[in-house]
N, C-alpha and C positions, 0 to 999 in steps of 0.2 A: 691340675694346673701346676706347672713347674716354676721353681724359683730361679733356676739357672740352666744353662745349656752347655754341654761339653762333649767332645768326641771320645770314643774309646781309643785306647792306645793303638789297637790294630787299625782302626779306621784312620787315625791321624797319620800313621806311617804308610800304610799300604794303599789307602784310597785317596787321601788328600795329599800324600807325598810331602809331608812336612816333617821336620826334625823335632824330636822331643826336647823342649826347652828346660831350663833350670827350674827348680821348685818354686822360685819366687814369681813365676809366671803362670797364671791360670790358663789351662788348656782351652777353656771356653772363650778366652779373650783374643785368641790368635786370629790373624787376618786371613779370611777365606770366604768367598761368597756363600758357600753352603753353611758354614758356621754362622755367618751373619743371618742367614735365613732361619737357622735353628734358634738363634737368640730372639729373632723377631716373633716366632710363633710360640716360644716357650711360655710366656705368661698365661696363655689360654689353652695350651696343648692338653689333651688332643682335640679340643673343640675346633671344628672347622677343617680337620684333617681327615683324609680317607685312609681306611685300613688297608694293609697289604694282606689280602685274603689268603694268599698261599701260606702264610704263617699263622697257625692257629693259636699258639701260645708261646710267649706272652703277646699282648696286643701291640702290634707294631704298626706305625703310621707313616704316611708318605710326606715328604717335602720335595720341592723342586726349585731349580734356578736355571733358567735357559735350557740347555740340553742335558743337565745333570739331575739325577734323582737321588734322594736320600731316604734312609729308613731311620725312624726315631722311636724311642720308648721312654716313658716316664716311670721311674722307679718309686718305691714307697717313700723315699726321702725327698720326693719332688724334684729330682734331677732329671732333666731331659737329656738323654744320651743320643748323640748322633752315632748310630751303630755302623752305618755303611753308606758309601757314596759310589755311584757308578754313572758313567756317561751313557745316555740313551743313543743307541744306534739309529741312523736315519731310517725312517719308515717303520720303526718298531717302538711300541709303547711298553712291551712286556719284558724286554731283555734285562733291564736293570733289576726288576723285581724277581726275575729268575735267579740272578746273581745273589740277591739278598736271601732268597729261599735256600739256595745251595749253601751259603755260609751258615745259615741256621741249621741245616741238616748235618753239617760237620761240627756243630757246637762252637762256631767261631763268631757268632753274631752278637750275643749279649755281653755285657761287661764281665770281666774276669776279676779274681782277687787282686791282680796287679792294678786294675783300674781303680778299685776301692782304695788300695794302698797309696796310689798316686794322689787321689783326691784328699785323703786324710793328711798326707805329707804336705800338700799345698796349703791346707788350712793351718797346720802347725807353723809352717814357714811364714804365712801372713800374720798369724798371731804374734810370732816373735818380732816381726817388723813393727807391728802396732805397739807392742810392749816397749820395745827399744825407743821408738819415737816418743812415747809418753814419758819415759824416764828422762830422756834428754830435755824434753820440754819443761818438766818439773824442775830440774836443776838449773836450767836457763832462767826460769822465772825466779828462782831463789837468788841467782847472781844479779838479776835486774834489781831486785829489792836491796841487795847489799850495796849496789852502786848508788842507790839513793840514801844510803846510811840507815836502812831499815832492817830489822830482823824479819825472819820469814819462817813459818811453819805450816805444813800442809800434810793431809792424809789423802792419798789418791789410790785408785784402783787401776793399775797399769793394764791397758788393753781390756779392761773389764774383767781381769783375771787375777792379778797379783796385787795384794795390798802393800802399799809402800808409803813410808813417811820420810819427810825431809825437814830438817831444822837448820837454819842459817843465822849466824851472828856476825854483825859488822865489827870492824876493828882494824888495827894495823895489819894483823894477819886474819883474814876472814876464814871462818870455819863453817864447813857444811857437813852435817851428819846425814847420811843416806842409809835408811833401814828398809831392807827388802824382806818381806815375809817368806818363810820357807814353805808355807801352805797357801793354796789358792783360796778363792772366795767360798768354795764349797768345803773347805777344811781338809782337802786332800793334799798330800805332799806331791810336789812336782819335781822334775829333774833339777838337781843342783847346778847342772851345766847352764841352765837358763839364767841363774843368778850370776854365774861367772861371765856370761855374755853381756849381761846388763851392766855390771860393774866395769867391765872392760870398755864398753861403749861410752859410759859416762866419763871414764878416765881419758879416753881418746878425745872426746868432745871438749871437755873442760880443761884438760892439761893442767892439773893442779901442781903446785910446787912441791907438795908432799902428800902422802896418803898412808893410812894405817887402818888395820882392822881393830875394832874396839868392842867391848862387851856391854857398854851402856850407850844410850842415845841422849847425849847432852846431859848426863847425870841420871837419866831415867832407864831403868831396866825394861827391856822389851823381849819377853819370852817369844820364841818362835820367829825371831827376826835375825837376819845377818846384817851387821852394821859396819859401814865404812866411814872414816872421818877424813875429809879432804881439807887441805890448807891452801889458800890462795893469797898471794901478796896483794895488798890493797893498791 
């Protein structure tokens, strides 16, 4: 059973005649009747689907929508791939499946390393969006508390990946310390460019009156964290 459905890049461009979108768009979410059908059957695939018998290995199955036919395959990571789509000629039930078999014979049917790279890049792009949103939400919550004259301190895991701490103190000049770990929740170092993006996103969102890099978190040393100190006029 598949957890998601998506087309191969070849199928997307050559069969569905769609353009490849930017990385922040999941290929499986694109609007197309055959993709919609693939999404519908994915949770139970291949149960209820018929095999394309002309293809012995891997096990490829049929989907259909009006006069179009599709070939699908579920990989070991539970991704249902829409491998190919062809319109059935009037009076023929086999022409589309002959097209699929011909693609398979040429080694063009199953996903390629480019498909895997695209999938991984999409996941990274989505993770960065989630992490960015969590960072902004955390600082916004800190400002909300400052507006009430309250101090604020929280430890959060941004996007479920990056440990982050924030400390905020009220006053005529409100101070916010933002500490972002250089290692993820598994203890692995991640790209420093991710932190650059996060600090830039926070600065753009909050528009502090001043900003500086510091070595302590409100007087507390935090090994393995990069720390920024923001100043906002009350």
